[in-house]
MARVEX-750148 format. One line per field, with one value per atom (N, C-alpha, C): residue number from 1; atom name; z, x, y. Coordinates in nm, 2 decimals. Each point is the difference from the previous one (the first is absolute). Example, Ala and Ser with C-alpha at 12.3 -4.5 7.8 and 13.67 -1.06 7.14 Angstrom:
// MARVEX-750148
n = c(1 | 1 | 1 | 2 | 2 | 2)
atom = c(N | CA | C | N | CA | C)
z = c(0.78 | 0.00 | 0.00 | -0.07 | 0.00 | 0.08)
x = c(1.32 | -0.09 | 0.09 | -0.04 | 0.09 | -0.08)
y = c(-0.57 | 0.12 | 0.12 | 0.11 | 0.11 | 0.11)
This chain:
// MARVEX-750148
n = c(1 | 1 | 1 | 2 | 2 | 2 | 3 | 3 | 3 | 4 | 4 | 4 | 5 | 5 | 5 | 6 | 6 | 6 | 7 | 7 | 7 | 8 | 8 | 8 | 9 | 9 | 9 | 10 | 10 | 10 | 11 | 11 | 11 | 12 | 12 | 12 | 13 | 13 | 13 | 14 | 14 | 14 | 15 | 15 | 15 | 16 | 16 | 16 | 17 | 17 | 17 | 18 | 18 | 18 | 19 | 19 | 19 | 20 | 20 | 20 | 21 | 21 | 21 | 22 | 22 | 22 | 23 | 23 | 23 | 24 | 24 | 24 | 25 | 25 | 25 | 26 | 26 | 26 | 27 | 27 | 27 | 28 | 28 | 28 | 29 | 29 | 29 | 30 | 30 | 30 | 31 | 31 | 31 | 32 | 32 | 32 | 33 | 33 | 33 | 34 | 34 | 34 | 35 | 35 | 35 | 36 | 36 | 36 | 37 | 37 | 37 | 38 | 38 | 38 | 39 | 39 | 39 | 40 | 40 | 40 | 41 | 41 | 41 | 42 | 42 | 42 | 43 | 43 | 43 | 44 | 44 | 44 | 45 | 45 | 45 | 46 | 46 | 46 | 47 | 47 | 47 | 48 | 48 | 48 | 49 | 49 | 49 | 50 | 50 | 50 | 51 | 51 | 51 | 52 | 52 | 52 | 53 | 53 | 53 | 54 | 54 | 54 | 55 | 55 | 55 | 56 | 56 | 56 | 57 | 57 | 57 | 58 | 58 | 58 | 59 | 59 | 59 | 60 | 60 | 60 | 61 | 61 | 61 | 62 | 62 | 62 | 63 | 63 | 63 | 64 | 64 | 64 | 65 | 65 | 65 | 66 | 66 | 66 | 67 | 67 | 67 | 68 | 68 | 68 | 69 | 69 | 69 | 70 | 70 | 70 | 71 | 71 | 71 | 72 | 72 | 72 | 73 | 73 | 73 | 74 | 74 | 74 | 75 | 75 | 75 | 76 | 76 | 76 | 77 | 77 | 77 | 78 | 78 | 78 | 79 | 79 | 79 | 80 | 80 | 80 | 81 | 81 | 81 | 82 | 82 | 82 | 83 | 83 | 83 | 84 | 84 | 84 | 85 | 85 | 85 | 86 | 86 | 86 | 87 | 87 | 87 | 88 | 88 | 88 | 89 | 89 | 89 | 90 | 90 | 90 | 91 | 91 | 91 | 92 | 92 | 92 | 93 | 93 | 93 | 94 | 94 | 94 | 95 | 95 | 95 | 96 | 96 | 96 | 97 | 97 | 97 | 98 | 98 | 98 | 99 | 99 | 99 | 100 | 100 | 100 | 101 | 101 | 101 | 102 | 102 | 102 | 103 | 103 | 103 | 104 | 104 | 104 | 105 | 105 | 105 | 106 | 106 | 106 | 107 | 107 | 107)
atom = c(N | CA | C | N | CA | C | N | CA | C | N | CA | C | N | CA | C | N | CA | C | N | CA | C | N | CA | C | N | CA | C | N | CA | C | N | CA | C | N | CA | C | N | CA | C | N | CA | C | N | CA | C | N | CA | C | N | CA | C | N | CA | C | N | CA | C | N | CA | C | N | CA | C | N | CA | C | N | CA | C | N | CA | C | N | CA | C | N | CA | C | N | CA | C | N | CA | C | N | CA | C | N | CA | C | N | CA | C | N | CA | C | N | CA | C | N | CA | C | N | CA | C | N | CA | C | N | CA | C | N | CA | C | N | CA | C | N | CA | C | N | CA | C | N | CA | C | N | CA | C | N | CA | C | N | CA | C | N | CA | C | N | CA | C | N | CA | C | N | CA | C | N | CA | C | N | CA | C | N | CA | C | N | CA | C | N | CA | C | N | CA | C | N | CA | C | N | CA | C | N | CA | C | N | CA | C | N | CA | C | N | CA | C | N | CA | C | N | CA | C | N | CA | C | N | CA | C | N | CA | C | N | CA | C | N | CA | C | N | CA | C | N | CA | C | N | CA | C | N | CA | C | N | CA | C | N | CA | C | N | CA | C | N | CA | C | N | CA | C | N | CA | C | N | CA | C | N | CA | C | N | CA | C | N | CA | C | N | CA | C | N | CA | C | N | CA | C | N | CA | C | N | CA | C | N | CA | C | N | CA | C | N | CA | C | N | CA | C | N | CA | C | N | CA | C | N | CA | C | N | CA | C | N | CA | C | N | CA | C | N | CA | C | N | CA | C | N | CA | C | N | CA | C | N | CA | C | N | CA | C | N | CA | C | N | CA | C | N | CA | C | N | CA | C)
z = c(10.77 | 0.05 | -0.11 | 0.00 | -0.10 | 0.07 | -0.09 | 0.05 | -0.06 | 0.07 | -0.04 | 0.04 | -0.09 | 0.03 | -0.03 | 0.07 | -0.02 | 0.04 | -0.05 | 0.03 | 0.06 | 0.09 | 0.06 | 0.01 | 0.03 | 0.02 | 0.13 | 0.10 | 0.12 | -0.01 | 0.06 | -0.01 | 0.06 | -0.06 | 0.04 | 0.15 | 0.04 | 0.14 | 0.10 | -0.04 | 0.09 | 0.00 | -0.07 | -0.01 | 0.13 | 0.09 | 0.13 | 0.09 | 0.00 | 0.08 | -0.05 | -0.13 | -0.06 | 0.04 | -0.01 | 0.04 | 0.15 | 0.09 | 0.14 | 0.02 | -0.07 | 0.02 | -0.03 | -0.10 | -0.05 | 0.09 | 0.09 | 0.10 | 0.11 | 0.01 | 0.11 | -0.05 | -0.11 | -0.05 | 0.11 | 0.01 | 0.11 | -0.01 | 0.11 | 0.00 | -0.06 | 0.02 | -0.06 | -0.16 | -0.04 | -0.15 | -0.06 | 0.07 | -0.04 | 0.00 | 0.10 | 0.00 | -0.11 | -0.03 | -0.11 | -0.14 | -0.02 | -0.12 | -0.02 | 0.11 | 0.00 | -0.03 | 0.07 | -0.01 | -0.14 | -0.07 | -0.13 | -0.11 | 0.03 | -0.10 | -0.05 | 0.07 | -0.05 | 0.06 | -0.08 | 0.04 | -0.06 | 0.08 | -0.05 | -0.04 | 0.07 | -0.03 | 0.03 | -0.09 | 0.01 | -0.06 | 0.06 | -0.06 | -0.02 | -0.11 | -0.03 | -0.05 | 0.05 | -0.04 | -0.05 | -0.11 | -0.05 | 0.07 | 0.00 | 0.07 | -0.03 | -0.12 | -0.04 | 0.04 | 0.07 | 0.05 | -0.09 | -0.11 | -0.09 | 0.08 | 0.02 | 0.09 | -0.09 | 0.01 | -0.07 | 0.11 | -0.02 | 0.09 | -0.07 | 0.08 | -0.06 | 0.11 | -0.05 | 0.08 | -0.08 | 0.07 | -0.06 | 0.06 | -0.08 | 0.05 | -0.09 | 0.05 | -0.08 | -0.11 | 0.01 | -0.10 | -0.08 | -0.04 | -0.08 | 0.10 | -0.05 | 0.07 | 0.04 | -0.09 | 0.03 | 0.11 | 0.00 | 0.11 | 0.13 | 0.00 | 0.13 | 0.05 | -0.09 | 0.04 | 0.05 | -0.07 | 0.04 | 0.14 | 0.02 | 0.13 | 0.11 | -0.02 | 0.10 | 0.02 | -0.10 | 0.01 | 0.09 | 0.03 | 0.09 | 0.15 | 0.02 | 0.13 | 0.06 | 0.12 | 0.06 | 0.03 | 0.04 | 0.03 | -0.13 | -0.12 | -0.12 | -0.03 | 0.02 | -0.02 | 0.09 | 0.12 | 0.08 | -0.04 | -0.04 | -0.05 | -0.13 | -0.09 | -0.13 | 0.02 | 0.09 | 0.02 | 0.06 | 0.09 | 0.06 | -0.10 | -0.09 | -0.10 | -0.12 | -0.04 | -0.13 | -0.02 | 0.11 | -0.02 | -0.03 | 0.01 | -0.03 | -0.15 | -0.08 | -0.14 | -0.10 | -0.11 | -0.12 | -0.10 | -0.07 | -0.12 | 0.02 | 0.11 | 0.02 | 0.00 | -0.04 | -0.03 | 0.12 | 0.12 | 0.11 | 0.04 | -0.06 | 0.03 | 0.12 | 0.04 | 0.10 | -0.09 | 0.06 | -0.08 | -0.06 | 0.07 | -0.06 | -0.12 | -0.02 | -0.12 | -0.11 | 0.03 | -0.10 | -0.04 | 0.03 | -0.04 | -0.15 | -0.05 | -0.14 | -0.01 | -0.05 | -0.01 | -0.11 | 0.03 | -0.09 | -0.06 | -0.13 | -0.07 | 0.03 | 0.04 | 0.03 | -0.14 | -0.03 | -0.13 | 0.01 | 0.13 | 0.01 | 0.15 | 0.01 | 0.13 | 0.00 | 0.08 | 0.01 | 0.11 | -0.04 | 0.10 | 0.06)
x = c(-0.71 | -0.03 | 0.01 | -0.10 | -0.01 | 0.04 | 0.07 | 0.06 | -0.08 | -0.03 | -0.08 | 0.06 | 0.00 | 0.05 | -0.12 | 0.00 | -0.11 | 0.05 | -0.07 | 0.03 | -0.12 | 0.04 | -0.10 | 0.08 | -0.07 | 0.07 | -0.05 | 0.10 | -0.03 | 0.01 | -0.10 | 0.00 | 0.13 | 0.06 | 0.13 | -0.01 | -0.11 | 0.00 | -0.03 | -0.02 | -0.04 | 0.11 | 0.12 | 0.10 | 0.06 | 0.03 | 0.07 | -0.10 | -0.13 | -0.09 | -0.03 | 0.00 | -0.02 | 0.11 | 0.13 | 0.11 | -0.01 | -0.05 | -0.01 | -0.10 | -0.12 | -0.10 | 0.05 | 0.08 | 0.05 | 0.12 | 0.05 | 0.09 | -0.07 | -0.14 | -0.08 | -0.13 | 0.02 | -0.12 | -0.06 | -0.14 | -0.06 | 0.02 | 0.03 | 0.03 | -0.11 | -0.13 | -0.11 | -0.01 | 0.06 | 0.01 | 0.11 | 0.11 | 0.11 | -0.05 | -0.07 | -0.05 | -0.10 | -0.09 | -0.09 | 0.07 | 0.10 | 0.08 | 0.07 | 0.06 | 0.06 | -0.11 | -0.11 | -0.10 | -0.06 | -0.01 | -0.06 | 0.10 | 0.13 | 0.09 | 0.09 | 0.02 | 0.09 | 0.14 | 0.09 | 0.14 | 0.10 | 0.11 | 0.11 | -0.06 | -0.10 | -0.06 | 0.09 | 0.03 | 0.09 | -0.06 | 0.03 | -0.03 | 0.12 | 0.02 | 0.11 | -0.06 | 0.06 | -0.05 | 0.11 | -0.03 | 0.08 | -0.02 | 0.09 | -0.01 | -0.13 | -0.06 | -0.12 | -0.12 | 0.01 | -0.12 | -0.04 | 0.06 | -0.03 | 0.03 | -0.09 | 0.01 | -0.01 | 0.11 | 0.00 | -0.02 | -0.10 | -0.02 | 0.03 | 0.04 | 0.04 | -0.04 | -0.06 | -0.03 | -0.01 | 0.01 | -0.02 | -0.12 | -0.07 | -0.12 | -0.02 | -0.07 | -0.03 | -0.10 | -0.08 | -0.11 | 0.03 | -0.11 | 0.01 | 0.00 | 0.04 | -0.01 | -0.14 | -0.09 | -0.14 | -0.05 | 0.04 | -0.04 | 0.06 | 0.12 | 0.06 | -0.07 | -0.03 | -0.08 | -0.14 | -0.06 | -0.14 | 0.01 | 0.10 | 0.01 | 0.01 | 0.08 | 0.02 | -0.13 | -0.08 | -0.12 | -0.10 | 0.02 | -0.09 | 0.04 | 0.12 | 0.05 | -0.04 | -0.07 | -0.05 | 0.11 | 0.12 | 0.11 | 0.04 | -0.01 | 0.04 | -0.09 | -0.13 | -0.09 | 0.04 | 0.03 | 0.05 | 0.13 | 0.09 | 0.13 | -0.02 | -0.07 | -0.02 | -0.07 | -0.10 | -0.07 | 0.10 | 0.09 | 0.09 | 0.11 | 0.04 | 0.10 | -0.04 | -0.13 | -0.05 | 0.04 | -0.01 | 0.03 | 0.15 | 0.08 | 0.15 | 0.03 | -0.10 | 0.04 | -0.06 | 0.07 | -0.05 | -0.07 | -0.09 | -0.05 | -0.06 | -0.07 | -0.07 | -0.15 | -0.04 | -0.15 | -0.09 | 0.04 | -0.09 | 0.00 | 0.08 | 0.00 | 0.11 | 0.00 | 0.10 | 0.13 | 0.12 | 0.12 | 0.00 | -0.05 | 0.01 | -0.09 | -0.09 | -0.09 | 0.06 | 0.10 | 0.06 | 0.14 | 0.04 | 0.14 | 0.01 | 0.12 | 0.04 | 0.09 | -0.06 | 0.07 | 0.11 | 0.12 | 0.11 | 0.02 | 0.05 | 0.03 | 0.14 | 0.02 | 0.14 | 0.06 | 0.11 | 0.07 | 0.13 | 0.05 | 0.12 | 0.01 | 0.06 | 0.02 | 0.13 | 0.10 | 0.12 | -0.02 | -0.01 | -0.01 | 0.13)
y = c(5.77 | 0.12 | 0.11 | 0.08 | 0.11 | 0.13 | 0.08 | 0.13 | 0.11 | 0.11 | 0.11 | 0.13 | 0.10 | 0.13 | 0.10 | 0.11 | 0.09 | 0.14 | 0.10 | 0.14 | 0.07 | 0.10 | 0.09 | 0.13 | 0.11 | 0.13 | 0.06 | 0.02 | 0.06 | 0.15 | 0.07 | 0.15 | 0.05 | 0.10 | 0.05 | 0.04 | 0.07 | 0.05 | -0.11 | -0.13 | -0.11 | -0.11 | 0.03 | -0.10 | -0.04 | 0.09 | -0.04 | -0.07 | 0.04 | -0.07 | -0.14 | -0.01 | -0.13 | -0.10 | 0.05 | -0.08 | -0.04 | 0.10 | -0.03 | -0.10 | 0.01 | -0.10 | -0.15 | 0.00 | -0.13 | -0.06 | 0.08 | -0.05 | -0.06 | 0.02 | -0.05 | -0.06 | -0.09 | -0.06 | -0.09 | 0.00 | -0.07 | -0.15 | -0.06 | -0.14 | -0.09 | 0.04 | -0.07 | 0.01 | 0.12 | 0.02 | -0.09 | -0.01 | -0.09 | -0.14 | -0.04 | -0.14 | -0.03 | 0.10 | -0.02 | -0.01 | 0.08 | -0.01 | -0.14 | -0.04 | -0.14 | -0.11 | 0.01 | -0.10 | 0.00 | 0.11 | 0.00 | -0.01 | -0.04 | -0.04 | 0.11 | 0.11 | 0.10 | -0.03 | -0.03 | -0.04 | 0.10 | 0.02 | 0.09 | 0.13 | 0.05 | 0.13 | 0.12 | 0.08 | 0.11 | 0.13 | 0.11 | 0.13 | 0.09 | 0.06 | 0.09 | 0.13 | 0.12 | 0.12 | 0.10 | 0.07 | 0.10 | 0.13 | 0.09 | 0.13 | 0.08 | -0.02 | 0.07 | -0.07 | -0.12 | -0.07 | -0.11 | -0.03 | -0.11 | -0.13 | -0.08 | -0.12 | -0.12 | -0.09 | -0.13 | -0.10 | -0.09 | -0.12 | -0.13 | -0.09 | -0.13 | -0.11 | -0.11 | -0.11 | -0.13 | -0.11 | -0.13 | -0.07 | -0.08 | -0.06 | -0.13 | -0.10 | -0.12 | 0.03 | 0.09 | 0.02 | 0.13 | 0.06 | 0.13 | 0.12 | 0.11 | 0.12 | 0.03 | -0.02 | 0.02 | -0.09 | -0.12 | -0.10 | 0.05 | 0.05 | 0.04 | 0.13 | 0.09 | 0.12 | -0.04 | -0.09 | -0.05 | -0.06 | -0.09 | -0.06 | 0.10 | 0.11 | 0.10 | 0.08 | 0.01 | 0.09 | -0.07 | -0.12 | -0.07 | 0.01 | 0.06 | 0.02 | 0.13 | -0.01 | 0.13 | 0.10 | -0.05 | 0.09 | 0.08 | -0.06 | 0.06 | 0.12 | -0.02 | 0.11 | 0.12 | -0.02 | 0.11 | 0.06 | -0.08 | 0.05 | 0.08 | -0.06 | 0.07 | 0.13 | 0.01 | 0.13 | 0.10 | -0.04 | 0.10 | 0.04 | -0.09 | 0.03 | 0.07 | -0.01 | 0.06 | 0.15 | 0.08 | 0.14 | 0.03 | -0.10 | 0.02 | 0.00 | -0.05 | -0.03 | 0.10 | 0.02 | 0.08 | -0.09 | 0.05 | -0.07 | -0.14 | -0.02 | -0.13 | 0.02 | 0.12 | 0.02 | -0.03 | 0.03 | -0.03 | -0.15 | -0.08 | -0.15 | -0.01 | -0.13 | -0.04 | -0.03 | 0.02 | -0.02 | -0.14 | -0.10 | -0.14 | -0.02 | 0.10 | 0.00 | 0.09 | 0.08 | 0.09 | -0.03 | -0.13 | -0.04 | 0.00 | 0.05 | -0.01 | -0.12 | -0.11 | -0.12 | 0.01 | -0.04 | 0.00 | -0.14 | 0.00 | -0.12 | -0.04 | -0.13 | -0.05 | -0.02 | 0.06 | -0.03 | -0.07 | -0.02 | -0.07 | -0.05 | -0.12 | -0.06 | -0.09 | 0.04 | -0.08 | -0.10 | -0.13 | -0.10 | -0.04)
């Protein structure tokens, strides 16, 4: 299993709504994530909206994102969530991830 971390930035004025949306992620979105190999997926947010995401998958981060891009529910979710983010240049959040390099792992 491969581990991936990424960053995004939630707009300051959208933080509370972003959190609320993630307390009620659509069941079909959760099913699509599981089906396409996203395991132990977690999101963490700093008070300023800096968002750290982590997940594990059998393949690459790019493969996992590509698999989700083929899911109809992902297109709807990404379109609804895009306005929450800074500096993604009009893309969907899953296209604007800043991939982090893993530098240590305690097994």
